[in-house]
C-alpha positions as CSV (number, residue, x, y, z in Angstrom):
1,X,40.8,-39.7,40.8
2,X,39.9,-37.7,43.8
3,X,37.3,-35.0,43.7
4,X,39.6,-32.2,44.9
5,X,41.9,-32.9,42.0
6,X,39.0,-33.1,39.5
7,X,37.7,-29.7,40.8
8,X,41.1,-28.2,40.3
9,X,41.2,-29.5,36.8
10,X,37.8,-28.0,36.1
11,X,39.0,-24.6,37.3
12,X,42.1,-24.7,35.1
13,X,40.0,-25.8,32.2
14,X,37.7,-22.8,32.5
15,X,40.7,-20.5,32.7
16,X,42.2,-22.2,29.6
17,X,38.9,-21.8,27.7
18,X,38.9,-18.1,28.4
19,X,42.4,-17.8,26.9
20,X,41.2,-19.8,23.9
21,X,38.5,-17.3,23.2
22,X,40.7,-14.2,23.7
23,X,43.4,-15.7,21.5
24,X,40.9,-16.4,18.7
25,X,39.3,-12.9,18.9
26,X,42.8,-11.3,18.7
27,X,43.6,-13.4,15.6
28,X,40.4,-12.3,13.9
29,X,41.0,-8.6,14.8
30,X,44.5,-8.9,13.2
31,X,43.3,-10.7,10.1
32,X,44.8,-9.4,6.8
33,X,42.9,-6.9,4.8
34,X,42.3,-9.4,2.0
35,X,39.8,-11.2,4.3
36,X,37.6,-8.1,4.3
37,X,38.0,-7.1,0.7
38,X,34.3,-7.4,0.1
39,X,33.4,-4.7,2.6
40,X,31.9,-1.6,1.0
41,X,33.2,2.0,1.5
42,X,31.4,4.3,3.8
43,X,28.3,6.0,2.5
44,X,28.7,9.4,1.0
45,X,26.2,12.1,1.8
46,X,23.3,11.8,-0.6
47,X,22.6,14.8,-2.9
48,X,18.9,14.3,-2.1
49,X,19.5,15.9,1.3
50,X,19.2,19.3,-0.2
51,X,17.7,22.3,1.5
52,X,13.9,21.9,1.5
53,X,11.7,24.3,-0.3
54,X,10.5,27.2,1.8
55,X,6.9,26.6,0.8
56,X,7.0,22.9,1.8
57,X,5.6,21.7,5.1
58,X,7.6,18.5,5.2
59,X,10.3,18.9,7.9
60,X,12.3,15.9,6.8
61,X,13.4,15.2,3.2
62,X,12.6,11.7,2.0
63,X,15.0,9.3,0.5
64,X,18.2,11.0,1.7
65,X,20.0,7.7,2.5
66,X,21.5,5.2,0.0
67,X,20.3,1.8,1.3
68,X,22.8,0.0,-1.0
69,X,25.6,1.0,1.4
70,X,25.7,-1.0,4.6
71,X,25.9,0.7,8.0
72,X,29.4,0.7,9.4
73,X,30.3,-1.4,12.4
74,X,32.6,1.2,13.7
75,X,32.4,2.8,16.1
76,X,29.1,1.2,16.8
77,X,30.0,-2.5,16.8
78,X,26.4,-3.8,17.2
79,X,24.9,-1.5,14.6
80,X,24.9,-4.1,11.7
81,X,22.9,-6.4,14.0
82,X,20.2,-3.9,14.9
83,X,17.1,-3.0,12.8
84,X,17.4,0.4,11.1
85,X,14.6,2.7,12.2
86,X,12.6,4.1,9.3
87,X,10.3,7.1,9.5
88,X,6.6,6.6,9.2
89,X,4.8,7.8,6.0
90,X,4.1,11.5,6.0
91,X,0.4,11.9,5.7
92,X,0.3,15.6,6.1
93,X,-0.3,18.0,3.2
94,X,2.4,20.5,2.2
95,X,2.0,24.1,3.2
96,X,1.6,25.1,-0.5
97,X,-2.1,24.1,-0.4
98,X,-2.7,26.5,2.5
99,X,-0.9,29.3,0.8
100,X,-3.4,29.0,-2.1
101,X,-6.5,29.2,0.0
102,X,-8.3,32.5,0.5
103,X,-11.8,33.0,1.9
104,X,-12.4,29.2,2.0
105,X,-11.5,28.8,-1.7
106,X,-8.4,27.3,-3.3
107,X,-7.2,29.5,-6.2
108,X,-5.3,27.0,-8.3
109,X,-3.2,27.5,-11.3
110,X,-2.1,24.5,-13.4
111,X,1.5,25.2,-12.3
112,X,0.5,25.0,-8.7
113,X,-1.5,21.9,-9.5
114,X,1.6,20.2,-10.9
115,X,3.7,21.3,-7.9
116,X,1.1,20.0,-5.4
117,X,1.1,16.7,-7.3
118,X,4.8,16.3,-6.9
119,X,4.5,17.0,-3.2
120,X,1.4,15.2,-2.1
121,X,0.1,12.7,-4.7
122,X,0.0,9.2,-3.1
123,X,0.7,7.5,-6.4
124,X,4.1,9.1,-6.5
125,X,4.6,8.4,-2.8
126,X,4.0,4.7,-3.4
127,X,6.4,4.8,-6.3
128,X,9.1,6.5,-4.2
129,X,9.4,3.4,-2.0
130,X,10.5,1.4,-5.1
131,X,13.6,3.5,-5.3
132,X,14.7,2.5,-1.8
133,X,13.6,-1.1,-2.3
134,X,15.9,-1.3,-5.3
135,X,18.8,0.1,-3.3
136,X,18.1,-2.5,-0.6
137,X,18.2,-5.2,-3.3
138,X,21.6,-4.0,-4.4
139,X,22.9,-4.3,-0.8
140,X,21.4,-7.9,-0.7
141,X,23.2,-8.8,-3.9
142,X,26.6,-7.4,-2.7
143,X,26.4,-9.9,0.2
144,X,26.1,-12.7,-2.3
145,X,22.4,-13.3,-1.8
146,X,19.8,-13.8,-4.5
147,X,17.9,-10.6,-5.3
148,X,14.2,-10.3,-4.6
149,X,13.4,-8.0,-7.6
150,X,11.7,-4.6,-7.7
151,X,8.1,-3.8,-8.8
152,X,8.5,-1.1,-11.4
153,X,4.9,-1.0,-12.6
154,X,3.0,2.3,-12.9
155,X,0.7,3.2,-10.0
156,X,-2.7,4.4,-11.3
157,X,-4.8,4.6,-8.2
158,X,-5.8,8.3,-8.3
159,X,-9.6,8.5,-8.9
160,X,-10.4,10.4,-12.0
161,X,-7.0,9.9,-13.5
162,X,-6.8,6.3,-14.3
163,X,-7.7,4.4,-17.5
164,X,-11.4,4.6,-18.1
165,X,-12.0,7.6,-15.8
166,X,-13.5,7.4,-12.3
167,X,-15.0,3.9,-12.8
168,X,-12.4,2.4,-15.0
169,X,-9.8,-0.2,-14.3
170,X,-7.0,1.4,-12.4
171,X,-4.6,-1.3,-11.3
172,X,-3.5,-4.8,-10.8
173,X,-1.0,-4.9,-7.9
174,X,0.5,-3.4,-4.8
175,X,3.3,-0.9,-5.3
176,X,2.9,-0.9,-9.1
177,X,-0.4,-1.4,-10.8
178,X,1.0,-2.4,-14.2
179,X,3.7,-4.9,-15.1
180,X,6.9,-3.4,-16.4
181,X,10.5,-4.4,-17.2
182,X,12.2,-5.9,-14.3
183,X,9.0,-7.2,-12.6
184,X,7.4,-10.6,-12.4
185,X,4.7,-11.7,-14.7
186,X,1.6,-13.7,-14.0
187,X,0.3,-16.3,-16.4
188,X,-2.4,-18.9,-16.7
189,X,-3.2,-20.9,-13.5
190,X,-0.4,-19.3,-11.4
191,X,2.8,-17.4,-11.4
192,X,5.3,-17.8,-14.2
193,X,8.9,-17.7,-13.0
194,X,11.8,-16.4,-15.1
195,X,15.3,-17.7,-15.6
196,X,16.6,-14.3,-14.6
197,X,19.2,-15.0,-11.9
198,X,19.6,-18.7,-12.5
199,X,23.2,-19.9,-12.5
200,X,26.0,-21.5,-10.4
201,X,25.7,-21.3,-6.6
202,X,27.2,-18.2,-5.0
203,X,28.9,-18.4,-1.6
204,X,28.3,-15.5,0.7
205,X,30.6,-12.6,0.1
206,X,30.2,-11.4,3.7
207,X,32.7,-13.1,6.0
208,X,30.9,-15.4,8.4
209,X,32.4,-16.3,11.9
210,X,31.0,-19.3,13.8
211,X,31.9,-20.4,17.3
212,X,30.9,-23.1,19.7
213,X,31.7,-23.1,23.4
214,X,30.6,-26.3,25.2
215,X,31.0,-27.9,28.6
216,X,30.2,-31.6,28.7
217,X,30.2,-33.7,32.0
218,X,29.7,-37.3,31.3
219,X,29.7,-40.2,33.9
220,X,29.4,-43.7,32.5
221,X,28.9,-46.9,34.6
222,X,31.4,-49.5,33.5
223,X,30.2,-53.0,32.6
224,X,33.6,-54.3,31.4
225,X,35.8,-56.6,33.5
226,X,38.8,-54.7,32.1
227,X,37.6,-51.3,33.4
228,X,39.7,-50.1,36.3
229,X,37.0,-47.9,37.8
230,X,33.3,-48.7,38.2
231,X,32.2,-45.2,37.0
232,X,34.2,-43.4,34.4
233,X,33.9,-39.6,34.8
234,X,34.9,-37.4,31.9
235,X,34.7,-33.6,31.6
236,X,35.1,-32.2,28.1
237,X,35.4,-28.5,27.3
238,X,35.4,-27.4,23.6
239,X,36.0,-24.0,22.0
240,X,35.7,-24.2,18.2
241,X,35.7,-21.4,15.8
242,X,35.2,-21.1,12.0
243,X,35.5,-18.6,9.2
244,X,34.1,-18.7,5.7
245,X,34.0,-16.2,2.9
246,X,33.3,-16.3,-0.8
247,X,35.0,-14.1,-3.4
248,X,33.6,-12.6,-6.6
249,X,36.0,-14.5,-8.9
250,X,34.6,-17.9,-7.8
251,X,36.9,-18.7,-4.9
252,X,36.1,-19.5,-1.3
253,X,38.2,-19.5,1.9
254,X,37.3,-21.5,5.0
255,X,39.1,-21.8,8.2
256,X,38.6,-23.7,11.4
257,X,40.3,-23.5,14.8
258,X,39.3,-26.2,17.3
259,X,40.3,-26.6,21.0
260,X,39.5,-29.2,23.6
261,X,40.2,-29.8,27.2
262,X,39.5,-33.2,28.6
263,X,39.8,-34.5,32.2
264,X,39.0,-38.1,33.3
265,X,39.4,-40.4,36.3
266,X,40.2,-43.3,34.0
267,X,43.7,-44.5,35.0
268,X,44.2,-46.0,31.5
269,X,44.3,-42.5,30.0
270,X,47.8,-41.3,29.3
271,X,47.0,-37.6,29.8
272,X,44.6,-35.8,32.2
273,X,43.9,-33.1,31.6
274,X,44.4,-33.5,27.9
275,X,44.7,-30.4,25.7
276,X,44.1,-30.5,22.0
277,X,44.3,-27.8,19.4
278,X,44.1,-27.9,15.6
279,X,43.5,-25.5,12.7
280,X,43.0,-25.7,9.0
281,X,42.7,-23.1,6.2
282,X,41.2,-24.3,2.9
283,X,40.9,-22.4,-0.3
284,X,38.7,-23.6,-3.1
285,X,38.5,-22.2,-6.7
286,X,36.0,-23.1,-9.3
287,X,37.6,-23.9,-12.7
288,X,34.6,-24.5,-14.9
289,X,31.1,-23.8,-13.6
290,X,31.2,-20.7,-11.4
291,X,34.6,-19.5,-12.7
292,X,35.1,-15.7,-13.2
293,X,33.4,-12.5,-12.2
294,X,30.3,-12.7,-14.3
295,X,28.7,-15.8,-12.9
296,X,29.4,-14.7,-9.3
297,X,28.5,-11.0,-9.8
298,X,25.3,-11.6,-11.9
299,X,23.0,-10.7,-9.0
300,X,25.0,-7.5,-8.3
301,X,24.9,-6.4,-12.0
302,X,21.2,-7.3,-12.4
303,X,20.4,-5.5,-9.1
304,X,22.2,-2.4,-10.3
305,X,20.3,-2.5,-13.5
306,X,17.0,-2.9,-11.6
307,X,18.0,0.2,-9.6
308,X,18.4,2.1,-12.9
309,X,15.1,0.7,-14.1
310,X,13.5,1.9,-10.8
311,X,14.8,5.4,-11.5
312,X,13.5,5.3,-15.0
313,X,10.2,3.8,-13.8
314,X,9.9,6.6,-11.2
315,X,10.4,9.2,-14.0
316,X,7.7,7.4,-16.0
317,X,5.5,7.5,-12.9
318,X,6.0,11.2,-12.6
319,X,5.1,11.6,-16.3
320,X,2.0,9.5,-16.0
321,X,0.8,11.2,-12.8
322,X,1.5,14.7,-14.1
323,X,-0.3,13.8,-17.4
324,X,-3.3,12.6,-15.4
325,X,-3.4,15.7,-13.2
326,X,-3.1,18.1,-16.1
327,X,-6.0,16.3,-17.9
328,X,-8.0,16.4,-14.6
329,X,-7.2,20.2,-14.4
330,X,-8.6,20.8,-17.9
331,X,-11.6,18.7,-17.0
332,X,-12.2,20.9,-14.1
333,X,-11.7,24.0,-16.2
334,X,-14.3,22.7,-18.6
335,X,-16.7,22.0,-15.7
336,X,-16.1,25.5,-14.3
337,X,-16.6,27.2,-17.7
338,X,-19.7,25.0,-18.4
339,X,-21.3,26.2,-15.2
340,X,-20.7,29.8,-16.4
341,X,-22.3,28.9,-19.8
342,X,-25.3,27.3,-18.2
343,X,-25.8,30.2,-15.9
344,X,-25.7,32.6,-18.8
345,X,-28.2,30.4,-20.6
346,X,-30.5,30.4,-17.6
347,X,-30.2,34.2,-17.4
348,X,-31.3,34.5,-21.0
349,X,-34.2,32.0,-20.4
350,X,-35.3,33.9,-17.2
351,X,-35.3,37.2,-19.0
352,X,-37.2,35.7,-21.9
353,X,-39.8,34.3,-19.4
354,X,-40.1,37.7,-17.7
355,X,-40.6,39.4,-21.1
356,X,-43.1,36.8,-22.2
357,X,-45.1,37.3,-19.0
358,X,-45.1,41.1,-19.5
359,X,-46.2,40.8,-23.1
360,X,-48.9,38.3,-22.2
361,X,-50.3,40.7,-19.6
362,X,-50.5,43.5,-22.1
363,X,-51.9,41.2,-24.8
364,X,-49.1,41.4,-27.3
365,X,-48.0,37.7,-26.9
366,X,-50.1,34.5,-26.6
367,X,-50.0,32.7,-23.3
368,X,-48.4,29.7,-24.9
369,X,-45.1,31.6,-25.2
370,X,-45.1,31.9,-21.4
371,X,-45.5,28.1,-21.1
372,X,-42.7,27.6,-23.6
373,X,-40.4,30.0,-21.7
374,X,-41.1,28.3,-18.4
375,X,-40.2,24.9,-20.0
376,X,-36.9,26.4,-21.2
377,X,-36.2,27.8,-17.8
378,X,-36.8,24.5,-16.1
379,X,-34.6,22.7,-18.7
380,X,-31.8,25.3,-18.1
381,X,-32.1,24.9,-14.4
382,X,-31.7,21.2,-14.7
383,X,-28.7,21.7,-16.9
384,X,-27.2,24.1,-14.4
385,X,-27.6,21.7,-11.6
386,X,-26.0,18.9,-13.6
387,X,-23.1,21.2,-14.5
388,X,-22.7,22.3,-10.8
389,X,-22.7,18.7,-9.6
390,X,-20.1,17.8,-12.2
391,X,-17.9,20.8,-11.1
392,X,-18.2,19.7,-7.5
393,X,-17.1,16.2,-8.5
394,X,-14.1,17.5,-10.5
395,X,-13.1,19.7,-7.6
396,X,-13.3,16.7,-5.2
397,X,-11.2,14.6,-7.6
398,X,-8.7,17.4,-8.0
399,X,-8.3,17.9,-4.2
400,X,-7.9,14.1,-3.7
401,X,-5.1,14.0,-6.4
402,X,-3.3,17.0,-4.9
403,X,-3.4,16.1,-1.2
404,X,-2.3,13.2,0.9
405,X,-5.5,13.4,3.0
406,X,-8.8,15.3,2.7
407,X,-9.9,14.6,6.2
408,X,-9.4,18.3,7.0
409,X,-13.0,19.7,7.0
410,X,-11.7,23.1,5.7
411,X,-10.0,21.4,2.7
412,X,-12.9,19.1,2.2
413,X,-15.4,21.9,1.9
414,X,-13.2,24.4,0.0
415,X,-14.1,25.1,-3.6
416,X,-11.3,24.9,-6.2
417,X,-11.2,27.9,-8.6
418,X,-9.0,27.4,-11.6
419,X,-6.9,30.5,-12.3
420,X,-5.3,29.3,-15.6
421,X,-6.8,29.2,-19.0
422,X,-5.6,27.8,-22.3
423,X,-3.7,29.8,-24.9
424,X,-3.9,28.9,-28.5
425,X,-0.7,29.7,-30.4
426,X,-1.2,32.0,-33.3
427,X,0.6,29.5,-35.5
428,X,0.9,25.8,-34.6
429,X,4.6,24.8,-34.3
430,X,5.6,22.8,-37.3
431,X,7.9,19.9,-36.3
432,X,8.7,17.2,-38.8
433,X,7.1,13.9,-37.7
434,X,10.5,12.1,-37.9
435,X,12.0,14.6,-35.5
436,X,9.1,13.9,-33.1
437,X,9.6,10.1,-33.5
438,X,13.4,10.5,-32.8
439,X,12.6,12.5,-29.7
440,X,10.3,9.7,-28.5
441,X,12.8,6.9,-29.3
442,X,15.4,8.8,-27.3
443,X,13.3,10.0,-24.3
444,X,10.5,7.5,-23.7
445,X,11.0,5.9,-20.4
446,X,9.5,2.6,-21.5
447,X,12.2,2.1,-24.2
448,X,14.9,3.0,-21.7
449,X,13.5,0.3,-19.4
450,X,13.6,-2.3,-22.1
451,X,17.2,-1.5,-23.0
452,X,18.3,-1.9,-19.4
453,X,16.3,-5.1,-19.1
454,X,17.9,-6.5,-22.3
455,X,21.3,-5.9,-20.7
456,X,20.2,-7.8,-17.6
457,X,19.0,-10.7,-19.7
458,X,22.2,-10.7,-21.7
459,X,24.1,-11.1,-18.4
460,X,21.7,-13.8,-17.4
461,X,22.2,-15.8,-20.6
462,X,25.9,-15.8,-20.1
463,X,25.6,-16.9,-16.5
464,X,23.2,-19.7,-17.5
465,X,25.6,-20.9,-20.2
466,X,28.4,-21.1,-17.6
467,X,26.1,-23.2,-15.3
468,X,25.9,-25.8,-18.1
469,X,29.6,-26.8,-17.5
470,X,30.6,-29.6,-15.1
471,X,31.8,-28.6,-11.6
472,X,35.5,-28.7,-11.3
473,X,37.1,-27.3,-8.2
474,X,40.8,-27.0,-7.2
475,X,41.5,-26.9,-3.6
476,X,44.4,-26.6,-1.3
477,X,44.6,-26.7,2.5
478,X,47.1,-26.4,5.3
479,X,46.7,-27.0,9.0
480,X,48.4,-28.3,12.1
481,X,47.6,-29.8,15.4
482,X,49.1,-29.9,18.9
483,X,48.6,-31.8,22.1
484,X,49.2,-30.8,25.7
485,X,48.2,-31.4,29.3
486,X,49.6,-33.4,32.2
487,X,50.7,-37.0,32.3
488,X,48.1,-39.0,34.3
489,X,49.7,-39.6,37.8
490,X,47.7,-42.9,37.9
491,X,49.9,-44.2,35.0
492,X,53.2,-45.6,36.4
493,X,56.5,-44.8,34.8
494,X,58.2,-47.5,32.8
495,X,61.4,-46.9,34.8
496,X,59.8,-48.1,38.0
497,X,57.6,-51.0,36.8
498,X,57.9,-54.0,34.6
499,X,54.2,-53.8,33.5
500,X,53.5,-53.1,29.8
501,X,51.0,-50.4,30.9
502,X,53.4,-47.6,31.8
503,X,54.6,-44.2,30.6
504,X,57.7,-44.3,28.4
505,X,59.0,-40.8,27.4
506,X,60.7,-42.3,24.3
507,X,57.3,-43.4,23.0
508,X,55.3,-40.4,24.1
509,X,54.2,-37.5,21.9
510,X,57.1,-35.1,21.1
511,X,56.2,-32.5,23.7
512,X,56.1,-35.1,26.5
513,X,59.5,-36.6,25.8
514,X,61.2,-34.0,28.0
515,X,58.3,-32.9,30.3
516,X,55.3,-34.3,32.0
517,X,53.3,-31.1,31.7
518,X,52.7,-29.2,28.5
519,X,51.0,-25.8,28.7
520,X,48.3,-24.5,26.3
521,X,50.7,-22.0,24.9
522,X,53.0,-24.8,23.9
523,X,50.0,-26.7,22.5
524,X,49.3,-23.7,20.2
525,X,52.9,-23.4,19.1
526,X,52.8,-27.0,17.9
527,X,50.1,-26.1,15.5
528,X,52.3,-23.6,13.6
529,X,55.7,-25.3,14.0
530,X,54.9,-28.2,11.8
531,X,55.0,-30.7,14.6
532,X,52.0,-32.4,13.1
533,X,51.1,-30.7,9.9
534,X,48.1,-31.4,7.7
535,X,48.4,-30.1,4.1
536,X,47.4,-31.1,0.6
537,X,46.0,-30.2,-2.8
538,X,43.3,-31.8,-4.9
539,X,40.7,-31.6,-7.6
540,X,37.0,-32.3,-7.2
541,X,34.9,-33.1,-10.3
542,X,31.1,-33.4,-10.7
543,X,29.6,-34.2,-14.1
544,X,25.8,-34.4,-14.4
545,X,24.9,-37.1,-16.8
546,X,22.5,-35.9,-19.7
547,X,22.4,-32.4,-18.0
548,X,18.8,-31.9,-19.0
549,X,18.1,-29.3,-16.3
550,X,20.9,-27.0,-17.5
551,X,19.9,-27.5,-21.1
552,X,16.3,-26.4,-20.3
553,X,17.5,-23.4,-18.4
554,X,19.8,-22.3,-21.3
555,X,17.2,-22.7,-24.0
556,X,14.6,-20.8,-21.9
557,X,17.0,-18.0,-21.1
558,X,17.8,-17.6,-24.8
559,X,14.1,-17.6,-25.7
560,X,13.3,-15.0,-23.0
561,X,16.1,-12.8,-24.4
562,X,14.8,-13.1,-27.9
563,X,11.3,-12.4,-26.6
564,X,12.5,-9.3,-24.9
565,X,14.1,-8.2,-28.2
566,X,10.9,-8.6,-30.0
567,X,9.1,-6.7,-27.2
568,X,11.5,-3.8,-27.7
569,X,10.7,-3.6,-31.4
570,X,7.0,-3.8,-30.6
571,X,7.3,-0.9,-28.2
572,X,9.2,1.2,-30.7
573,X,6.5,0.6,-33.3
574,X,3.9,1.5,-30.7
575,X,5.7,4.7,-29.8
576,X,5.8,5.6,-33.5
577,X,2.0,5.1,-33.8
578,X,1.4,7.1,-30.6
579,X,3.5,10.1,-31.8
580,X,1.7,10.2,-35.2
581,X,-1.7,9.8,-33.6
582,X,-0.9,12.5,-31.0
583,X,0.2,14.9,-33.8
584,X,-3.0,14.2,-35.7
585,X,-5.1,14.9,-32.6
586,X,-3.4,18.3,-32.1
587,X,-4.2,19.3,-35.7
588,X,-7.7,18.1,-35.5
589,X,-8.5,19.7,-32.1
590,X,-7.0,23.0,-33.2
591,X,-9.3,23.1,-36.2
592,X,-12.2,22.1,-33.9
593,X,-11.4,25.0,-31.6
594,X,-11.4,27.4,-34.5
595,X,-14.6,26.0,-35.8
596,X,-16.3,26.2,-32.4
597,X,-15.1,29.8,-32.0
598,X,-16.6,30.7,-35.4
599,X,-19.9,29.0,-34.4
600,X,-19.9,31.0,-31.1
601,X,-19.3,34.3,-32.9
602,X,-22.0,33.6,-35.4
603,X,-24.5,32.5,-32.7
604,X,-23.7,35.6,-30.6
605,X,-24.1,38.0,-33.6
606,X,-27.4,36.2,-34.5
607,X,-28.7,36.6,-31.0
608,X,-27.8,40.3,-30.9
609,X,-29.5,40.9,-34.3
610,X,-32.7,39.1,-33.2
611,X,-32.7,41.1,-30.0
612,X,-32.7,44.2,-32.1
613,X,-35.6,42.8,-34.2
614,X,-37.5,41.9,-31.0
615,X,-37.4,45.5,-29.9
616,X,-39.2,46.6,-33.1
617,X,-41.5,43.6,-33.1
618,X,-40.0,41.8,-36.1
619,X,-39.4,38.5,-34.3
620,X,-40.7,36.5,-31.4
621,X,-39.5,35.2,-28.0
622,X,-39.3,31.7,-29.4
623,X,-36.6,32.8,-31.9
624,X,-34.7,34.5,-29.0
625,X,-34.9,31.3,-27.0
626,X,-33.7,29.3,-29.9
627,X,-30.8,31.7,-30.5
628,X,-29.8,31.5,-26.8
629,X,-29.9,27.7,-26.9
630,X,-27.7,27.8,-30.0
631,X,-25.2,30.1,-28.3
632,X,-25.2,28.0,-25.2
633,X,-24.4,24.9,-27.1
634,X,-21.8,26.7,-29.1
635,X,-20.0,28.0,-26.0
636,X,-20.2,24.6,-24.3
637,X,-18.7,23.1,-27.5
638,X,-16.0,25.7,-27.5
639,X,-15.0,25.1,-23.9
640,X,-15.0,21.3,-24.6
641,X,-12.9,21.8,-27.8
642,X,-10.3,23.9,-26.0
643,X,-10.0,21.3,-23.2
644,X,-9.6,18.6,-25.9
645,X,-6.9,20.7,-27.6
646,X,-5.0,21.2,-24.4
647,X,-5.2,17.5,-23.6
648,X,-4.0,16.6,-27.1
649,X,-0.9,18.8,-26.6
650,X,-0.3,17.1,-23.2
651,X,-0.6,13.7,-25.0
652,X,1.9,14.8,-27.7
653,X,4.4,15.8,-25.0
654,X,3.8,12.4,-23.2
655,X,4.2,10.5,-26.5
656,X,7.5,12.2,-27.3
657,X,8.7,11.8,-23.7
658,X,9.2,15.5,-23.3
659,X,6.4,16.3,-20.9
660,X,8.6,17.0,-17.9
661,X,11.1,19.0,-20.0
662,X,8.4,21.2,-21.5
663,X,6.8,21.8,-18.1
664,X,10.2,22.5,-16.5
665,X,9.7,19.8,-13.9
666,X,12.8,18.9,-11.8
667,X,12.9,15.2,-11.3
668,X,15.0,15.7,-8.2
669,X,12.1,17.7,-6.6
670,X,9.8,14.9,-7.5
671,X,12.1,12.4,-5.9
672,X,12.2,14.3,-2.7
673,X,8.6,15.4,-2.7
674,X,9.7,19.0,-2.1
675,X,9.3,21.4,-5.0
676,X,12.0,24.1,-5.0
677,X,11.2,25.5,-8.5
678,X,7.7,26.0,-9.6
679,X,6.8,24.1,-12.9
680,X,5.8,26.2,-15.9
681,X,3.3,24.5,-18.2
682,X,3.4,25.8,-21.8
683,X,0.5,27.5,-23.7
684,X,-1.2,28.6,-20.5
685,X,-2.0,32.1,-19.3
686,X,-3.7,33.5,-16.1
687,X,-7.4,33.8,-16.3
688,X,-8.5,37.4,-16.9
689,X,-11.4,37.3,-14.5
690,X,-11.4,39.6,-11.4
691,X,-14.2,37.6,-9.9
692,X,-12.1,34.4,-9.7
693,X,-8.5,35.4,-9.8
694,X,-6.8,36.1,-6.5
695,X,-5.2,39.5,-5.8
696,X,-1.8,37.7,-5.4
697,X,-0.7,34.3,-6.5
698,X,2.3,32.3,-5.3
699,X,2.9,31.1,-8.8
700,X,5.8,32.5,-10.9
701,X,4.9,34.3,-14.1
702,X,4.8,31.5,-16.8
703,X,7.1,31.8,-19.8
704,X,4.7,31.2,-22.7
705,X,5.1,31.1,-26.4
706,X,3.6,34.1,-28.2
707,X,0.0,33.4,-29.2
708,X,-3.6,34.4,-28.8
709,X,-5.7,33.6,-25.7
710,X,-8.8,31.6,-26.4
């Protein structure tokens, strides 16, 4: 074959390939809606995109997008193939903390402390990411992929608020420092995997298009005596396309559309160029293993359950963090009050020392009383320094818990002045213990997590049972093929030669019986006019002998389900014990507060009486110092008892699962990290101390039960 003719064939081949591609793209664009039935609806605006609080410094609300909804390809066609930009973590503190600062001091009520916790605490910020991670897992499951799971453990990395205090053990993992329902467990000598998610294979629910465009130029030196040319040149152009999609009922649809264009200088080839097109659509349906919605939707259902668990886990995280911060606040109140008590004790001791010195000078008291008074002053000074250091530590821990960063030198050096004090109700509310237990069983987040986890495991056991069945698939397919091109001019016509090697229209393919040239359009029409159809139906059976792997999976899945049931009962029993113990602590600590108050009243009256006696010479300075020490210890015990009582009330609210409800905390504000309604912690009143209370406070007036202030 001459080179000019070969070049012309190459040009026509390139033009034909372009038409191949355009025709295929048009067919895909006009595909029936059934092929895209797995596509999700467009995302609705998230309710989290609410108007931010006026007192918040965060310009952008967080978690305003539902990541379980894919980004649409219209009108931005390339959007699904581009990474989604995510904002960097916000490390700036909210403006609320600046509004509470006056003269280099932070005047902090417990309501403001809770609000700042919801806005700035990093434990909550870490837990917020789990919400979006769970949504991304749902999107992954909707595509037919296996889920990755969500860490729903509780983060306890706030110093001073973890188990064991500042030096206690505070965690065991990134993103969640305790293991909870829906998370992975670690066992002896390595990770322990779960059967959760095991089942029949799932084909991608997202349609997949494949395509191959190829140009191949091949020249082969002939070594056969029958070869008519010494070097056989062959140019092959291929344009192949494929389509595949799985469905949630256990079916799968595949399609292929293949095109080729071949030119050669071999005179023995009947056609050059030779056009070839064929297509086939095949539908396969599982009849045993993998049949139905449940085995194929198991990841979607489990992922949605995990998203619910992540919501409940975030609520539990808010409860845990607020519980920690409230306890830290009362620790700071105790430290603040203890400094006041130690200063009063030092004042008594200093006055006693001055009086002892004066009496020693006039000869009415022995010098040993001066030495005794000096020793008492030194001891009280030491106690005051210890109390002040403890207060500074508690202030530092509080600032760390309520801010994202304490790098600001003004914030780092600012003193925190508590402006709330405890209020002891005149009569302790009497709630039957069974009502408290019922509240706990209905509101405790841990129990809600276990119930959702049990539902996931029930779905899993059914899917594992299905995977024990043999694989039986019914399939049907239909296709067609066509041929085109030009009759090779090097092949003689049988009408003009007696050679057996000739072109006979009667024996040629149907399109060439009336023509020597068949276009690509005619070639395509042959594929759909049943010129050369390819169709059939069939069954495919696969039976694993002994089936030990599936038996093991089924037994383990059932055992894990039973284990989770026992764990739920154990948690319910634990909740009952916690509620009863919390109620006991409230009663005991209230009695302790009353006893400590009586001891303080007695010590104060005794000191006043002895001071009267001292003026008339009926007692000594030693007695006064002893009375002052007794009063100091009593006041310190009273402050400690009141803090313990308030902590026990917090623990009772936590044990019953009503901590957020009683403190009027909006979980939506906690999710956004923007407080629009100030919390209101019960049994708390503003401190009646003009030296510490600010002239104006941004906190709203708390709605408290009637009672007496302690």
